[in-house]
KEVEXDREN-690270 format. One line per field, with one value per residue (C-alpha): residue number from 1; z, y, x; residue in three letters. Coordinates in Angstrom, 3 decimals. Layout:
<patis>
resi	NUM / ...
c3	Z / ...
c2	Y / ...
c1	X / ...
resn	ALA / ...
</patis>
This chain:
<patis>
resi	1 / 2 / 3 / 4 / 5 / 6 / 7 / 8 / 9 / 10 / 11 / 12 / 13 / 14 / 15 / 16 / 17 / 18 / 19 / 20 / 21 / 22 / 23 / 24 / 25 / 26 / 27 / 28 / 29 / 30 / 31 / 32 / 33 / 34 / 35 / 36 / 37 / 38 / 39 / 40 / 41 / 42 / 43 / 44 / 45 / 46 / 47 / 48 / 49 / 50 / 51 / 52 / 53 / 54 / 55 / 56 / 57 / 58 / 59 / 60 / 61 / 62 / 63 / 64 / 65 / 66 / 67 / 68 / 69 / 70 / 71 / 72 / 73 / 74 / 75 / 76 / 77 / 78 / 79 / 80 / 81 / 82 / 83 / 84 / 85 / 86 / 87 / 88 / 89 / 90 / 91 / 92 / 93 / 94 / 95 / 96 / 97 / 98 / 99 / 100 / 101 / 102 / 103 / 104 / 105 / 106 / 107 / 108 / 109 / 110 / 111 / 112 / 113 / 114 / 115 / 116 / 117 / 118 / 119 / 120 / 121 / 122 / 123 / 124 / 125 / 126 / 127 / 128 / 129 / 130 / 131 / 132 / 133 / 134 / 135 / 136 / 137 / 138 / 139 / 140 / 141 / 142 / 143 / 144 / 145 / 146 / 147 / 148 / 149 / 150 / 151 / 152 / 153 / 154 / 155 / 156 / 157 / 158 / 159 / 160 / 161 / 162 / 163 / 164 / 165 / 166 / 167 / 168 / 169 / 170 / 171 / 172 / 173 / 174 / 175 / 176 / 177 / 178 / 179 / 180 / 181 / 182 / 183 / 184 / 185 / 186 / 187 / 188 / 189 / 190 / 191 / 192 / 193 / 194 / 195 / 196 / 197 / 198 / 199 / 200 / 201 / 202 / 203 / 204 / 205 / 206 / 207 / 208 / 209 / 210 / 211 / 212 / 213 / 214 / 215 / 216 / 217 / 218 / 219 / 220 / 221 / 222 / 223 / 224 / 225 / 226 / 227 / 228 / 229 / 230 / 231 / 232 / 233 / 234 / 235 / 236 / 237 / 238 / 239 / 240 / 241 / 242 / 243 / 244 / 245 / 246 / 247 / 248 / 249 / 250 / 251 / 252 / 253 / 254 / 255 / 256 / 257 / 258 / 259 / 260 / 261 / 262 / 263 / 264 / 265 / 266 / 267 / 268 / 269 / 270 / 271 / 272 / 273 / 274 / 275 / 276 / 277 / 278 / 279 / 280 / 281 / 282 / 283 / 284 / 285 / 286 / 287 / 288 / 289 / 290 / 291 / 292 / 293 / 294 / 295 / 296 / 297 / 298 / 299 / 300 / 301 / 302 / 303 / 304 / 305 / 306 / 307 / 308 / 309 / 310 / 311 / 312 / 313 / 314 / 315 / 316 / 317 / 318 / 319 / 320 / 321 / 322 / 323 / 324 / 325 / 326 / 327 / 328 / 329 / 330 / 331 / 332 / 333 / 334 / 335 / 336 / 337 / 338 / 339 / 340 / 341 / 342 / 343 / 344 / 345 / 346 / 347 / 348 / 349 / 350 / 351 / 352 / 353 / 354 / 355 / 356 / 357 / 358 / 359 / 360 / 361 / 362 / 363 / 364 / 365 / 366 / 367 / 368 / 369 / 370 / 371 / 372 / 373 / 374 / 375 / 376 / 377 / 378 / 379 / 380 / 381 / 382 / 383 / 384 / 385 / 386 / 387 / 388 / 389 / 390 / 391 / 392 / 393 / 394 / 395 / 396 / 397 / 398 / 399 / 400 / 401 / 402 / 403 / 404 / 405 / 406 / 407 / 408 / 409 / 410 / 411 / 412 / 413 / 414 / 415 / 416 / 417 / 418 / 419 / 420 / 421 / 422 / 423 / 424 / 425 / 426 / 427 / 428 / 429 / 430 / 431 / 432 / 433 / 434 / 435 / 436 / 437 / 438 / 439 / 440 / 441 / 442 / 443 / 444 / 445 / 446 / 447 / 448 / 449 / 450 / 451 / 452 / 453 / 454 / 455 / 456 / 457 / 458 / 459 / 460 / 461 / 462 / 463 / 464 / 465 / 466 / 467 / 468 / 469 / 470 / 471 / 472 / 473 / 474 / 475 / 476 / 477 / 478 / 479 / 480 / 481 / 482 / 483 / 484 / 485 / 486 / 487 / 488 / 489 / 490 / 491 / 492 / 493 / 494 / 495 / 496 / 497 / 498 / 499 / 500 / 501 / 502 / 503 / 504 / 505 / 506 / 507 / 508 / 509 / 510 / 511 / 512 / 513 / 514 / 515 / 516 / 517 / 518
c3	59.931 / 58.410 / 58.656 / 62.087 / 64.052 / 63.276 / 66.081 / 65.306 / 67.260 / 70.324 / 73.070 / 74.806 / 71.914 / 73.931 / 76.555 / 79.138 / 78.749 / 78.899 / 82.108 / 83.667 / 83.021 / 84.153 / 87.523 / 87.603 / 86.916 / 89.611 / 92.197 / 91.351 / 91.421 / 88.114 / 87.545 / 83.991 / 84.730 / 84.246 / 80.629 / 79.831 / 76.869 / 75.135 / 72.253 / 71.475 / 67.925 / 66.663 / 63.481 / 62.613 / 62.198 / 65.713 / 67.085 / 65.130 / 66.361 / 69.940 / 69.736 / 68.308 / 71.285 / 73.715 / 71.950 / 72.405 / 76.020 / 77.619 / 75.515 / 74.701 / 78.336 / 79.567 / 76.835 / 77.979 / 81.580 / 80.517 / 78.420 / 81.178 / 83.968 / 81.809 / 81.530 / 84.710 / 83.031 / 80.160 / 82.600 / 84.382 / 81.018 / 79.857 / 83.255 / 82.810 / 79.351 / 81.114 / 84.433 / 86.927 / 87.516 / 87.908 / 90.158 / 92.522 / 92.320 / 90.726 / 88.213 / 85.915 / 88.639 / 90.863 / 87.957 / 87.679 / 91.399 / 91.042 / 88.202 / 90.179 / 93.223 / 90.991 / 89.548 / 92.932 / 94.300 / 91.214 / 91.852 / 95.582 / 94.995 / 92.118 / 94.078 / 96.886 / 94.337 / 92.253 / 95.317 / 96.426 / 92.900 / 92.462 / 95.798 / 95.417 / 91.631 / 89.326 / 88.737 / 92.368 / 93.118 / 89.969 / 90.415 / 94.125 / 93.359 / 90.493 / 92.204 / 95.098 / 92.666 / 90.691 / 93.807 / 94.550 / 90.914 / 91.178 / 94.410 / 92.470 / 91.549 / 95.142 / 95.435 / 96.646 / 97.150 / 95.646 / 98.616 / 97.896 / 94.354 / 95.365 / 97.983 / 95.635 / 92.786 / 95.107 / 96.331 / 92.786 / 91.815 / 94.809 / 93.871 / 90.142 / 90.336 / 90.036 / 87.203 / 84.244 / 85.483 / 86.849 / 83.460 / 81.586 / 83.966 / 83.442 / 79.650 / 79.676 / 80.983 / 77.658 / 74.946 / 73.516 / 73.535 / 69.852 / 70.319 / 73.459 / 72.056 / 69.401 / 72.052 / 74.260 / 71.389 / 71.401 / 75.192 / 75.193 / 72.226 / 74.464 / 76.170 / 72.944 / 72.104 / 75.428 / 74.204 / 70.954 / 72.450 / 75.610 / 74.130 / 72.386 / 75.445 / 77.578 / 75.319 / 75.724 / 79.497 / 79.762 / 78.251 / 81.534 / 83.033 / 85.219 / 85.875 / 89.668 / 89.923 / 89.012 / 86.535 / 83.688 / 85.092 / 88.186 / 85.975 / 83.962 / 86.999 / 88.272 / 85.094 / 83.459 / 86.778 / 86.757 / 83.573 / 85.185 / 88.283 / 86.168 / 84.338 / 87.576 / 89.175 / 86.013 / 86.168 / 89.185 / 86.699 / 83.548 / 84.663 / 85.275 / 87.293 / 84.385 / 81.068 / 82.782 / 85.356 / 83.263 / 84.561 / 87.548 / 88.901 / 86.718 / 83.709 / 83.894 / 80.370 / 80.663 / 77.725 / 76.097 / 75.264 / 76.847 / 73.668 / 73.328 / 76.928 / 76.299 / 73.172 / 75.029 / 77.770 / 75.534 / 72.972 / 75.809 / 77.367 / 74.052 / 73.362 / 76.836 / 79.140 / 82.058 / 82.207 / 84.300 / 86.950 / 89.273 / 89.899 / 89.669 / 93.429 / 94.385 / 96.195 / 94.982 / 97.595 / 98.594 / 96.913 / 93.575 / 93.935 / 94.651 / 91.741 / 89.406 / 90.642 / 90.328 / 86.884 / 85.059 / 81.673 / 81.911 / 82.931 / 79.370 / 78.769 / 82.112 / 81.360 / 77.912 / 79.547 / 81.825 / 78.948 / 75.925 / 76.785 / 78.465 / 75.209 / 74.371 / 77.821 / 78.474 / 75.042 / 75.545 / 79.101 / 78.091 / 74.800 / 76.155 / 77.789 / 74.571 / 72.433 / 74.814 / 74.754 / 70.942 / 71.209 / 70.786 / 73.031 / 75.295 / 72.758 / 69.745 / 71.929 / 72.814 / 69.168 / 68.030 / 70.255 / 68.171 / 65.015 / 66.987 / 68.992 / 65.877 / 64.292 / 67.470 / 67.529 / 63.916 / 64.369 / 67.631 / 66.229 / 62.958 / 64.591 / 67.033 / 64.242 / 62.183 / 65.187 / 65.592 / 61.843 / 61.461 / 64.982 / 65.647 / 68.926 / 69.027 / 65.475 / 65.656 / 69.210 / 67.779 / 65.440 / 68.293 / 68.981 / 65.289 / 64.699 / 67.567 / 67.153 / 64.127 / 65.534 / 68.912 / 67.193 / 65.272 / 68.449 / 70.062 / 67.220 / 64.857 / 65.336 / 64.275 / 67.278 / 68.743 / 65.589 / 63.324 / 65.251 / 62.765 / 62.062 / 65.767 / 66.013 / 63.069 / 64.680 / 67.972 / 66.169 / 64.182 / 67.359 / 69.309 / 66.421 / 67.187 / 66.961 / 70.634 / 71.352 / 74.783 / 73.724 / 72.016 / 75.170 / 77.418 / 74.971 / 74.681 / 78.454 / 78.736 / 76.157 / 78.021 / 81.483 / 81.095 / 84.059 / 85.473 / 88.739 / 86.958 / 84.384 / 87.009 / 88.934 / 85.900 / 84.285 / 87.606 / 87.833 / 84.277 / 85.026 / 88.178 / 86.200 / 83.494 / 86.146 / 87.703 / 84.293 / 84.236 / 87.500 / 85.953 / 82.671 / 84.458 / 85.862 / 82.734 / 81.499 / 84.301 / 84.787 / 84.455 / 81.003 / 79.487 / 76.799 / 74.476 / 76.916 / 75.243 / 78.212 / 78.483 / 74.782 / 74.836 / 77.602 / 75.574 / 72.460 / 74.506 / 76.058 / 72.629 / 71.346 / 74.522 / 73.989 / 70.462 / 71.729 / 74.536 / 72.140 / 69.881 / 72.943 / 74.108 / 70.739 / 70.556 / 74.171 / 73.575 / 70.334 / 72.132 / 75.055 / 72.681 / 70.749 / 73.983 / 74.985 / 71.495 / 71.848 / 75.312 / 74.187 / 71.058 / 73.182 / 75.268 / 74.316 / 73.685 / 77.045 / 78.814 / 77.140 / 78.150 / 81.729 / 81.855 / 80.471 / 83.003 / 86.098 / 86.089 / 88.900 / 86.737 / 86.426 / 84.166 / 82.109 / 83.724 / 81.720 / 78.953 / 76.695 / 76.847 / 74.169 / 74.454 / 72.053 / 70.509
c2	-117.399 / -118.771 / -122.099 / -123.798 / -125.045 / -128.705 / -130.899 / -133.409 / -131.115 / -131.396 / -133.586 / -133.660 / -135.330 / -138.564 / -138.166 / -140.119 / -137.788 / -134.756 / -135.986 / -136.735 / -133.209 / -131.714 / -133.339 / -132.102 / -128.532 / -128.743 / -130.118 / -127.410 / -124.746 / -123.488 / -120.021 / -120.841 / -124.178 / -122.758 / -121.962 / -125.437 / -126.880 / -129.981 / -129.689 / -126.001 / -124.959 / -121.524 / -119.945 / -119.017 / -115.422 / -115.401 / -116.698 / -114.214 / -111.334 / -112.598 / -112.939 / -109.423 / -108.109 / -110.043 / -108.700 / -105.124 / -105.550 / -108.071 / -108.405 / -104.712 / -103.655 / -106.179 / -104.959 / -101.369 / -102.354 / -104.240 / -101.287 / -98.710 / -100.808 / -101.175 / -97.423 / -97.777 / -100.113 / -97.656 / -94.799 / -96.406 / -97.042 / -93.442 / -92.153 / -94.086 / -92.550 / -89.182 / -88.677 / -91.050 / -93.124 / -90.081 / -88.224 / -91.199 / -92.080 / -95.468 / -97.594 / -100.364 / -103.001 / -100.936 / -100.758 / -104.564 / -104.809 / -102.547 / -104.719 / -107.881 / -106.648 / -105.819 / -109.339 / -110.979 / -109.075 / -110.151 / -113.804 / -113.748 / -112.384 / -114.698 / -117.607 / -115.569 / -113.234 / -116.106 / -117.819 / -114.601 / -113.917 / -117.382 / -117.071 / -113.530 / -113.189 / -111.338 / -108.790 / -107.656 / -108.371 / -106.899 / -103.341 / -103.304 / -104.486 / -102.108 / -99.026 / -99.506 / -100.178 / -96.988 / -94.829 / -96.287 / -95.806 / -92.096 / -91.837 / -92.645 / -88.970 / -88.241 / -90.640 / -89.067 / -91.967 / -95.290 / -97.020 / -95.260 / -96.596 / -100.137 / -100.337 / -98.952 / -101.266 / -104.261 / -103.079 / -102.405 / -105.953 / -107.332 / -105.471 / -106.135 / -109.716 / -111.559 / -109.560 / -111.718 / -115.077 / -113.237 / -111.661 / -114.942 / -116.716 / -114.018 / -114.114 / -117.914 / -117.475 / -115.808 / -117.563 / -121.041 / -122.685 / -121.837 / -118.176 / -117.504 / -117.607 / -114.952 / -112.744 / -113.324 / -112.186 / -108.888 / -108.867 / -109.355 / -107.026 / -104.185 / -104.453 / -103.085 / -100.711 / -99.053 / -98.296 / -96.823 / -94.757 / -93.489 / -92.936 / -89.833 / -88.498 / -89.364 / -87.368 / -84.365 / -84.725 / -85.079 / -81.596 / -80.306 / -80.769 / -77.740 / -76.824 / -76.415 / -77.483 / -81.085 / -83.336 / -84.583 / -88.113 / -86.874 / -85.231 / -88.466 / -90.605 / -88.021 / -87.215 / -90.647 / -92.325 / -90.913 / -92.839 / -96.321 / -94.912 / -93.765 / -97.080 / -99.066 / -97.224 / -97.657 / -101.416 / -101.710 / -101.035 / -102.676 / -106.279 / -108.446 / -111.668 / -113.980 / -114.295 / -114.818 / -112.040 / -108.900 / -107.251 / -104.941 / -101.671 / -99.547 / -101.900 / -102.965 / -104.443 / -106.376 / -107.226 / -109.871 / -110.812 / -114.015 / -115.998 / -114.615 / -115.577 / -119.148 / -119.411 / -117.942 / -120.592 / -123.593 / -122.815 / -122.539 / -125.842 / -127.694 / -126.551 / -127.604 / -129.328 / -129.002 / -125.240 / -125.876 / -128.050 / -125.040 / -121.833 / -118.400 / -117.821 / -121.191 / -121.218 / -123.381 / -125.991 / -127.104 / -130.423 / -128.690 / -126.771 / -129.995 / -131.772 / -128.965 / -129.046 / -132.826 / -133.065 / -134.120 / -133.924 / -130.116 / -129.728 / -129.786 / -126.519 / -125.078 / -125.830 / -124.248 / -121.201 / -120.813 / -120.597 / -119.218 / -115.501 / -115.179 / -114.643 / -111.530 / -109.998 / -108.498 / -106.807 / -105.471 / -104.248 / -102.637 / -101.185 / -97.624 / -97.954 / -99.450 / -96.633 / -93.976 / -95.644 / -95.464 / -91.669 / -90.983 / -88.363 / -88.918 / -87.969 / -89.763 / -92.844 / -92.987 / -92.588 / -95.339 / -97.848 / -97.579 / -99.601 / -102.765 / -102.307 / -102.139 / -105.095 / -107.114 / -106.474 / -107.542 / -110.650 / -111.642 / -111.438 / -113.153 / -116.094 / -116.676 / -116.553 / -119.044 / -121.353 / -121.487 / -121.595 / -124.742 / -126.115 / -126.358 / -125.141 / -126.400 / -125.589 / -121.985 / -121.551 / -122.394 / -119.410 / -117.072 / -118.847 / -119.391 / -115.640 / -114.437 / -116.799 / -115.108 / -111.530 / -112.803 / -114.557 / -111.356 / -109.241 / -111.656 / -112.076 / -109.095 / -106.754 / -103.658 / -103.593 / -100.453 / -98.726 / -99.157 / -97.336 / -97.864 / -101.436 / -102.244 / -100.451 / -102.496 / -105.750 / -104.924 / -103.769 / -107.022 / -109.025 / -107.234 / -107.487 / -111.221 / -113.106 / -113.733 / -117.175 / -116.147 / -116.222 / -119.590 / -120.994 / -119.814 / -121.177 / -124.469 / -124.867 / -123.900 / -126.533 / -129.213 / -128.511 / -129.976 / -128.217 / -124.738 / -125.320 / -126.937 / -124.136 / -121.378 / -122.954 / -124.069 / -120.630 / -119.198 / -121.791 / -120.991 / -117.268 / -117.774 / -119.821 / -117.151 / -114.477 / -116.509 / -116.514 / -112.714 / -112.440 / -114.473 / -112.551 / -109.200 / -110.267 / -111.662 / -108.297 / -106.961 / -103.924 / -105.908 / -107.192 / -103.742 / -102.480 / -105.511 / -108.027 / -110.890 / -113.198 / -112.305 / -112.817 / -116.198 / -117.271 / -116.009 / -117.947 / -121.127 / -120.689 / -120.046 / -123.398 / -125.173 / -123.768 / -125.173 / -128.618 / -128.452 / -127.552 / -130.497 / -132.763 / -131.475 / -132.132 / -135.684 / -136.293 / -135.270 / -137.234 / -140.378 / -139.769 / -139.444 / -142.573 / -144.558 / -143.440 / -144.193 / -147.767 / -148.188 / -146.701 / -148.872 / -151.990 / -151.286 / -152.607 / -150.102 / -151.079 / -150.440 / -147.031 / -146.086 / -147.222 / -145.250 / -142.101 / -142.190 / -143.667 / -143.040 / -140.901 / -139.829 / -136.048 / -133.520 / -134.758 / -138.222 / -139.099 / -141.663 / -139.818 / -136.610 / -135.815 / -133.320 / -130.427 / -130.092
c1	-33.688 / -30.473 / -28.691 / -29.000 / -26.019 / -25.397 / -26.710 / -23.927 / -21.593 / -23.813 / -22.239 / -25.645 / -27.475 / -27.319 / -30.111 / -28.102 / -25.131 / -27.415 / -29.006 / -25.617 / -24.422 / -27.730 / -27.126 / -23.529 / -24.673 / -27.337 / -24.921 / -22.384 / -25.136 / -23.766 / -25.234 / -26.351 / -28.011 / -31.527 / -30.556 / -29.227 / -31.154 / -29.706 / -32.196 / -31.699 / -30.830 / -29.847 / -28.553 / -25.009 / -26.097 / -27.546 / -24.273 / -22.173 / -24.335 / -24.024 / -20.222 / -19.898 / -21.842 / -19.628 / -16.535 / -17.730 / -18.831 / -16.459 / -13.294 / -12.972 / -13.282 / -10.702 / -8.350 / -8.894 / -8.074 / -4.960 / -3.817 / -4.103 / -2.587 / 0.500 / 0.774 / 2.825 / 5.326 / 5.591 / 6.021 / 8.944 / 10.616 / 10.106 / 11.230 / 14.474 / 14.870 / 14.862 / 16.669 / 15.038 / 18.171 / 20.394 / 17.937 / 17.676 / 21.400 / 20.680 / 22.595 / 21.333 / 21.763 / 19.447 / 17.003 / 17.197 / 16.432 / 13.375 / 12.068 / 12.839 / 10.912 / 7.951 / 7.888 / 8.467 / 5.459 / 3.533 / 4.395 / 3.639 / 0.129 / -0.860 / -2.316 / -3.941 / -5.508 / -6.857 / -8.337 / -10.047 / -11.244 / -12.749 / -14.587 / -15.934 / -15.800 / -13.378 / -16.159 / -15.758 / -12.124 / -10.548 / -11.924 / -10.981 / -7.468 / -6.865 / -8.277 / -5.860 / -3.035 / -3.785 / -3.516 / -0.084 / 0.987 / 0.169 / 2.162 / 5.356 / 5.395 / 6.454 / 9.403 / 12.639 / 15.035 / 16.014 / 14.371 / 11.058 / 11.103 / 12.042 / 9.268 / 6.631 / 7.609 / 7.243 / 3.827 / 2.619 / 3.571 / 1.659 / -1.508 / -1.587 / -0.331 / -3.604 / -5.117 / -4.064 / -5.474 / -8.545 / -9.176 / -8.651 / -11.030 / -13.666 / -13.321 / -13.624 / -17.188 / -18.101 / -16.054 / -15.562 / -12.126 / -11.694 / -12.632 / -10.591 / -7.001 / -7.595 / -9.266 / -6.239 / -4.032 / -5.974 / -5.648 / -1.877 / -1.372 / -2.557 / 0.846 / 2.239 / -0.607 / 0.119 / 3.630 / 2.355 / -0.474 / 1.183 / 4.633 / 3.317 / 1.503 / 4.524 / 6.828 / 4.538 / 4.414 / 8.193 / 8.422 / 6.969 / 10.426 / 11.159 / 7.521 / 7.101 / 10.720 / 9.854 / 11.654 / 9.487 / 9.206 / 7.328 / 4.699 / 4.568 / 3.663 / 1.181 / -0.761 / -0.822 / -1.566 / -5.094 / -5.950 / -5.877 / -7.612 / -10.565 / -10.824 / -10.478 / -13.398 / -15.497 / -14.807 / -17.127 / -19.936 / -18.549 / -17.880 / -20.974 / -20.520 / -21.334 / -23.079 / -26.473 / -26.016 / -25.698 / -28.883 / -28.547 / -29.985 / -27.696 / -28.100 / -31.773 / -31.914 / -28.664 / -26.431 / -28.630 / -32.194 / -33.527 / -32.864 / -29.342 / -28.642 / -29.864 / -27.709 / -24.732 / -24.911 / -25.514 / -22.833 / -20.283 / -21.388 / -21.459 / -17.918 / -16.765 / -19.308 / -16.863 / -17.453 / -20.551 / -18.917 / -18.356 / -20.272 / -18.710 / -18.803 / -17.330 / -14.000 / -11.143 / -10.303 / -6.759 / -7.552 / -8.151 / -4.893 / -3.001 / -4.697 / -3.646 / -0.046 / 0.316 / -1.299 / 1.870 / 0.124 / 0.156 / 3.783 / 5.178 / 3.293 / 4.428 / 8.090 / 7.861 / 6.258 / 9.277 / 11.753 / 9.929 / 9.858 / 13.259 / 15.255 / 13.199 / 12.769 / 16.243 / 16.502 / 12.964 / 13.604 / 16.894 / 15.646 / 15.552 / 18.965 / 20.392 / 19.005 / 20.334 / 23.768 / 23.686 / 23.429 / 19.696 / 18.107 / 15.067 / 12.407 / 13.892 / 14.423 / 10.733 / 9.722 / 12.094 / 10.282 / 7.107 / 8.070 / 8.884 / 5.683 / 3.518 / 5.324 / 4.857 / 1.098 / 0.612 / 2.758 / 1.035 / -2.487 / -1.505 / 0.255 / -2.613 / -5.210 / -3.195 / -2.879 / -6.658 / -7.277 / -5.171 / -5.865 / -2.152 / -0.630 / 2.968 / 4.047 / 2.891 / 4.200 / 7.647 / 7.478 / 8.416 / 11.711 / 12.467 / 11.987 / 14.190 / 17.153 / 18.856 / 18.829 / 20.057 / 22.970 / 23.721 / 23.666 / 26.107 / 28.629 / 28.221 / 31.245 / 29.300 / 26.936 / 28.561 / 29.802 / 26.761 / 24.042 / 21.220 / 22.244 / 22.014 / 18.684 / 17.371 / 18.491 / 16.793 / 13.634 / 13.427 / 14.005 / 11.257 / 8.772 / 8.592 / 5.260 / 4.518 / 3.086 / 1.760 / -1.901 / -1.335 / 0.268 / -2.583 / -5.156 / -3.246 / -3.244 / -6.914 / -7.908 / -5.957 / -7.437 / -10.946 / -12.596 / -13.249 / -11.387 / -8.452 / -8.413 / -8.419 / -5.539 / -3.550 / -3.615 / -2.407 / 0.385 / 1.405 / 1.439 / 3.520 / 6.056 / 6.111 / 6.723 / 9.527 / 11.158 / 10.730 / 12.664 / 15.469 / 15.320 / 15.619 / 18.982 / 20.653 / 21.927 / 24.156 / 26.382 / 29.637 / 28.556 / 27.944 / 27.770 / 27.732 / 26.219 / 28.094 / 27.628 / 23.944 / 23.264 / 25.021 / 22.621 / 19.650 / 20.709 / 21.056 / 17.609 / 16.110 / 17.403 / 16.251 / 12.750 / 12.549 / 13.528 / 10.929 / 8.093 / 8.923 / 8.990 / 5.574 / 3.952 / 5.322 / 4.271 / 0.640 / 0.418 / 1.591 / -0.782 / -3.732 / -2.758 / -2.552 / -6.045 / -7.369 / -6.101 / -7.627 / -10.947 / -11.035 / -10.498 / -13.629 / -17.071 / -19.913 / -21.378 / -18.059 / -17.723 / -21.253 / -20.657 / -17.399 / -19.041 / -21.866 / -20.247 / -16.508 / -15.084 / -12.142 / -11.932 / -10.240 / -7.320 / -7.544 / -10.663 / -10.143 / -12.606 / -10.541 / -7.950 / -5.095 / -4.656 / -1.214
resn	UNK / UNK / UNK / UNK / UNK / UNK / UNK / UNK / UNK / UNK / UNK / UNK / UNK / UNK / UNK / UNK / UNK / UNK / UNK / UNK / UNK / UNK / UNK / UNK / UNK / UNK / UNK / UNK / UNK / UNK / UNK / UNK / UNK / UNK / UNK / UNK / UNK / UNK / UNK / UNK / UNK / UNK / UNK / UNK / UNK / UNK / UNK / UNK / UNK / UNK / UNK / UNK / UNK / UNK / UNK / UNK / UNK / UNK / UNK / UNK / UNK / UNK / UNK / UNK / UNK / UNK / UNK / UNK / UNK / UNK / UNK / UNK / UNK / UNK / UNK / UNK / UNK / UNK / UNK / UNK / UNK / UNK / UNK / UNK / UNK / UNK / UNK / UNK / UNK / UNK / UNK / UNK / UNK / UNK / UNK / UNK / UNK / UNK / UNK / UNK / UNK / UNK / UNK / UNK / UNK / UNK / UNK / UNK / UNK / UNK / UNK / UNK / UNK / UNK / UNK / UNK / UNK / UNK / UNK / UNK / UNK / UNK / UNK / UNK / UNK / UNK / UNK / UNK / UNK / UNK / UNK / UNK / UNK / UNK / UNK / UNK / UNK / UNK / UNK / UNK / UNK / UNK / UNK / UNK / UNK / UNK / UNK / UNK / UNK / UNK / UNK / UNK / UNK / UNK / UNK / UNK / UNK / UNK / UNK / UNK / UNK / UNK / UNK / UNK / UNK / UNK / UNK / UNK / UNK / UNK / UNK / UNK / UNK / UNK / UNK / UNK / UNK / UNK / UNK / UNK / UNK / UNK / UNK / UNK / UNK / UNK / UNK / UNK / UNK / UNK / UNK / UNK / UNK / UNK / UNK / UNK / UNK / UNK / UNK / UNK / UNK / UNK / UNK / UNK / UNK / UNK / UNK / UNK / UNK / UNK / UNK / UNK / UNK / UNK / UNK / UNK / UNK / UNK / UNK / UNK / UNK / UNK / UNK / UNK / UNK / UNK / UNK / UNK / UNK / UNK / UNK / UNK / UNK / UNK / UNK / UNK / UNK / UNK / UNK / UNK / UNK / UNK / UNK / UNK / UNK / UNK / UNK / UNK / UNK / UNK / UNK / UNK / UNK / UNK / UNK / UNK / UNK / UNK / UNK / UNK / UNK / UNK / UNK / UNK / UNK / UNK / UNK / UNK / UNK / UNK / UNK / UNK / UNK / UNK / UNK / UNK / UNK / UNK / UNK / UNK / UNK / UNK / UNK / UNK / UNK / UNK / UNK / UNK / UNK / UNK / UNK / UNK / UNK / UNK / UNK / UNK / UNK / UNK / UNK / UNK / UNK / UNK / UNK / UNK / UNK / UNK / UNK / UNK / UNK / UNK / UNK / UNK / UNK / UNK / UNK / UNK / UNK / UNK / UNK / UNK / UNK / UNK / UNK / UNK / UNK / UNK / UNK / UNK / UNK / UNK / UNK / UNK / UNK / UNK / UNK / UNK / UNK / UNK / UNK / UNK / UNK / UNK / UNK / UNK / UNK / UNK / UNK / UNK / UNK / UNK / UNK / UNK / UNK / UNK / UNK / UNK / UNK / UNK / UNK / UNK / UNK / UNK / UNK / UNK / UNK / UNK / UNK / UNK / UNK / UNK / UNK / UNK / UNK / UNK / UNK / UNK / UNK / UNK / UNK / UNK / UNK / UNK / UNK / UNK / UNK / UNK / UNK / UNK / UNK / UNK / UNK / UNK / UNK / UNK / UNK / UNK / UNK / UNK / UNK / UNK / UNK / UNK / UNK / UNK / UNK / UNK / UNK / UNK / UNK / UNK / UNK / UNK / UNK / UNK / UNK / UNK / UNK / UNK / UNK / UNK / UNK / UNK / UNK / UNK / UNK / UNK / UNK / UNK / UNK / UNK / UNK / UNK / UNK / UNK / UNK / UNK / UNK / UNK / UNK / UNK / UNK / UNK / UNK / UNK / UNK / UNK / UNK / UNK / UNK / UNK / UNK / UNK / UNK / UNK / UNK / UNK / UNK / UNK / UNK / UNK / UNK / UNK / UNK / UNK / UNK / UNK / UNK / UNK / UNK / UNK / UNK / UNK / UNK / UNK / UNK / UNK / UNK / UNK / UNK / UNK / UNK / UNK / UNK / UNK / UNK / UNK / UNK / UNK / UNK / UNK / UNK / UNK / UNK / UNK / UNK / UNK / UNK / UNK / UNK / UNK / UNK / UNK / UNK / UNK / UNK / UNK / UNK / UNK / UNK / UNK / UNK / UNK / UNK / UNK / UNK / UNK / UNK / UNK
</patis>
């Protein structure tokens, strides 16, 4: 049968603790409570086989969804590389406004979408949301004016806004805290895979320019818009409510055998017992929202999240415009995006794997800012930015091949939440803060600063340095918080610790027996 999982890693080995959590799961009506077994053992091979199955069923499908819904972002970029701005009488400031409206819509819908999703389940809400969004994405083929584009971009942001926290919440039902970050790195890398995969198809579609009197960008929105629509409809059948609810009329055998289902539930609970303190159809109350907002121990991660991606966003958003200004045509421009996309994927997955391998969040999160600082300085002060076309392209490619720490940051926050309700709200708060930074980032490069964007790049360099300082502060803060709790815990008698474990009303990060990841 293989080597069994060590029972020393079982937080329920103490019968009193096991009984306490059994009561918590019953009171919460946790959907997997009937599979809770504190004495269960299983083999490493059984667990590996189970995780492989989850990867193929849950993680892969969420990655597919995330890939196709970002076809729209790729489409707008490729449309700009053709004649969208000229056809709609727009300049780069108008393009900034369109992007800003998209992100504002995204932000506005985050909390409402998460609340609806937690009440009715991401398995129901996500397909409804994305199917509606896909129809609107296709309708961009019919836009005639700048106003049409601005309105549609705002509506698209509203509809897709809640997907990321919904998807992370759904994946957290299937994975342990150690497994989730590397899966999130695959999840976020699809943002780049979309560029690689659909750049080639987009180039082909843009060659339809003139057919039926349409510019190529109209065909792009129309044809590629049907891809996310197909996947969105299929999601009604591909996303079960939870790990113990995979059987249905169109999937009578479910994803797992009975034993696999029992293992799946107990390995999740042993990794994080708080994952059973809510059920997957339980609404988040205003009190939980307020508790998440006032949890000051999570704000170091939120603040880092506001700054960390800003230095890369303007160069990434303006990559197509930069390449066109350097003299490359539409088709070469789209091909030149690919190297930085591939480099970014490899760096993202590698840095996230290393973070989990060495159980170190802050140090590896810093790698993003350390990577991007030198090319940003070069773009700001190097005199050959305009004259040396390939040198500038190389600088931008190196910059955008950065190892994104986004998956590390989400995993870091998830580990430090200590509760399903807190995790759902905190991930949403983090995403809203990240989106607010996107709104800011999309207005750093402005028309009056063209073509070198000296003022914009100076701002980006400053923010890069600020981010490094904030990450160091966060690590020191969590180390000191843990040391303080260690001292308090060590000063308690065994009887006091037992009484606290069983009877304390402290929740989430307030518990003295909880330690922060850093």
